[in-house]
C-alpha positions in Angstrom: 0.0 0.0 0.0 1.2 3.5 -0.8 0.7 5.9 2.1 1.1 9.6 1.3 0.4 12.1 4.1 0.4 15.7 3.1 0.2 17.4 6.5 23.8 -2.4 -14.9 26.9 -3.2 -13.4 27.4 -3.2 -9.7 31.0 -1.9 -10.0 29.9 0.9 -12.4 27.1 1.8 -10.0 29.5 2.1 -7.1 32.0 4.1 -9.1 29.3 6.6 -10.2 27.8 6.7 -6.7 31.0 8.0 -5.1 31.8 10.6 -7.9 32.1 14.2 -6.7 31.2 17.2 -8.8 31.9 20.9 -8.4 28.8 23.1 -8.2 28.3 26.8 -8.8 26.3 27.0 -5.5 27.1 25.4 -2.1 25.7 22.0 -1.3 22.5 22.4 0.6 21.4 25.5 -1.3 19.6 25.5 -4.7 20.8 27.5 -7.6 18.1 30.1 -6.7 19.6 30.5 -3.2 16.9 28.5 -1.4 17.7 25.9 1.3 17.1 22.4 0.1 14.7 20.5 2.4 16.0 17.3 3.8 13.9 14.2 3.0 14.8 11.3 5.3 14.4 7.9 3.7 14.9 4.2 4.5 14.6 0.8 2.8 13.7 -2.6 4.2 15.1 -5.3 1.8 15.1 -9.0 1.2 18.7 -9.2 2.4 22.1 -7.5 2.7 23.5 -8.1 -0.8 23.4 -4.7 -2.3 24.0 -6.1 -5.8 21.0 -8.4 -5.8 18.5 -7.9 -3.0 15.0 -6.4 -3.6 13.2 -3.6 -1.8 10.3 -4.7 0.3 9.4 -1.4 2.0 10.4 2.2 1.1 9.6 5.1 3.5 10.4 8.8 3.5 9.5 11.8 5.6 10.0 15.6 5.6 8.3 17.4 8.4 4.9 15.7 8.6 4.8 14.7 5.0 5.1 10.9 5.1 5.6 8.4 2.2 5.4 4.7 2.7 5.0 1.8 0.2 5.3 -2.0 0.4 6.4 -4.0 -2.6 6.2 -7.8 -3.2 9.8 -8.9 -3.8 10.9 -10.8 -6.8 13.2 -13.0 -4.7 13.0 -14.8 -1.4 13.3 -12.8 1.8 16.3 -14.1 3.8 15.5 -15.5 7.2 17.7 -13.0 8.9 15.9 -10.1 7.2 12.5 -11.5 8.1 13.6 -12.0 11.7 14.7 -8.3 11.9 11.9 -6.7 10.0 8.9 -9.0 10.6 8.3 -9.1 6.8 7.6 -12.4 5.1 6.1 -13.4 1.7 4.1 -16.3 0.7 2.9 -16.7 -2.9 1.7 -13.3 -4.1 1.2 -11.9 -0.5 3.4 -9.9 1.8 3.0 -10.1 5.5 4.2 -7.8 8.3 4.3 -9.7 11.6 2.0 -12.3 10.0 -0.6 -9.7 9.0 -1.1 -9.1 5.3 -0.2 -5.7 3.8 -1.2 -4.2 0.5 1.6 -3.9 -2.1 2.2 -2.2 -5.4 4.5 -3.3 -8.2 8.1 -2.2 -7.8 8.1 0.2 -10.8 4.9 1.8 -9.7 6.3 2.2 -6.2 9.4 4.0 -7.6 7.3 6.2 -9.7 5.2 7.2 -6.7 8.4 7.9 -4.8 9.6 10.2 -7.5 6.2 12.0 -7.5 6.5 12.5 -3.8 10.0 14.0 -4.2 8.7 16.3 -6.9 6.6 18.1 -4.3 9.8 19.4 -2.7 12.4 21.8 -4.2 15.3 19.5 -5.2 15.5 17.8 -1.7 18.6 16.3 -0.1 17.9 12.6 0.6 19.2 11.7 4.1 19.7 8.2 5.3 21.6 6.3 7.9 24.3 4.1 6.3 22.8 5.1 3.0 26.1 5.4 1.2 27.0 1.8 1.6 23.6 0.3 1.6 20.3 2.1 0.8 21.6 4.3 -2.1 23.3 1.4 -3.9 20.1 -0.7 -3.8 17.7 2.2 -4.7 19.8 3.5 -7.6 20.4 0.0 -9.0 16.7 -0.7 -9.2 15.9 2.7 -10.5 18.4 2.0 -13.3 16.8 -1.4 -13.9 13.4 0.2 -14.6 14.9 3.1 -16.6 13.9 5.7 -14.0 17.3 6.9 -12.9 17.3 10.1 -15.0 13.8 11.1 -13.9 14.9 10.4 -10.3 18.1 12.5 -10.5 16.1 15.4 -11.9 14.2 15.8 -8.6 16.9 15.4 -6.0 20.1 17.4 -5.3 22.1 14.7 -3.6 22.5 12.3 -0.7 23.7 12.6 2.9 24.7 9.7 5.1 24.1 10.4 8.8 26.3 7.5 9.8 29.3 9.3 8.5 28.0 12.6 9.8 27.5 11.3 13.3 31.0 9.7 13.4 32.5 13.1 12.7 30.2 15.1 15.1 30.4 12.8 18.1 32.7 10.4 19.9 30.5 7.4 20.9 30.9 3.7 21.5 28.5 2.9 18.7 26.8 4.6 15.8 23.9 2.4 15.0 20.6 4.3 14.6 18.9 2.5 17.6 21.9 3.4 19.8 21.9 7.0 18.6 18.1 7.3 19.2 18.5 6.0 22.8 21.5 8.2 23.4 20.2 11.5 22.1 16.4 11.1 22.3 16.3 8.9 25.4 13.7 6.5 23.9 13.4 3.3 22.0 11.5 2.9 18.8 10.4 0.3 16.2 13.8 -0.1 14.6 13.8 -1.9 11.2 10.4 -0.7 10.2 11.2 1.9 7.5 8.5 4.3 8.6 9.7 4.3 12.2 13.3 4.6 11.1 12.7 7.7 9.1 10.7 9.4 11.8 13.5 8.7 14.3 16.2 9.8 12.0 14.4 13.1 11.4 14.2 13.7 15.1 17.9 12.9 15.5 18.8 15.3 12.8 16.8 18.1 14.4 18.7 17.5 17.7 22.1 17.4 16.0 21.4 20.5 13.9 24.6 20.0 11.8 26.2 23.1 10.3 26.3 23.6 6.6 30.0 22.8 6.3 29.5 19.3 7.8 26.5 18.7 5.6 28.4 19.7 2.5 31.3 17.5 3.5 29.2 14.4 3.8 26.9 15.0 0.9 27.5 12.9 -2.2 25.9 12.7 -5.7 25.3 10.1 -8.3 26.8 10.8 -11.7 25.3 9.1 -14.7 27.6 8.0 -17.5 27.7 10.2 -20.6 
């Protein structure tokens, strides 16, 4: 189900993902001088193999504007992933903690996500451990469905809060559940993408990183000419 609340080479992909570019305006500011709104996003997937796993849940939030969609995966959900997320599939049905959830086809889910992002002004996509995990999977599947160019037109770049937090703070751990407990003094439903993005947005507000740090840890995806 899509919930909108308005209140192909893996090596080539990795090489392009980590490409830097010079911009005529500072990262975090649009070419018209407006501050880019951060959109916090997270994926739940069938496993940890970024070169082959499928997306099962995609969530994003900015302020109170929430996006959430479930997809029926094209491959088996690994037992470890099911244990962590509570997501399982049987036949043409997806279940969350043994309760059926509505799904949409993967391509349609990606198109809905792009439509959601279009409602912002070239947002910065913010995720935790996104540089090594979420971005690689999302961009690979966008390429698979020939949606990568359309996607890149509506975002300005990516920010990984794992890398950001490692520079900002000296802590024993940097997992998102630990950071939420440490800074927000609460637990939450980790490994549910909707709860993950809500918690990450709250963390980011508390951290309030300066523009220099945001620029330093922002990265872009460069398509091949």
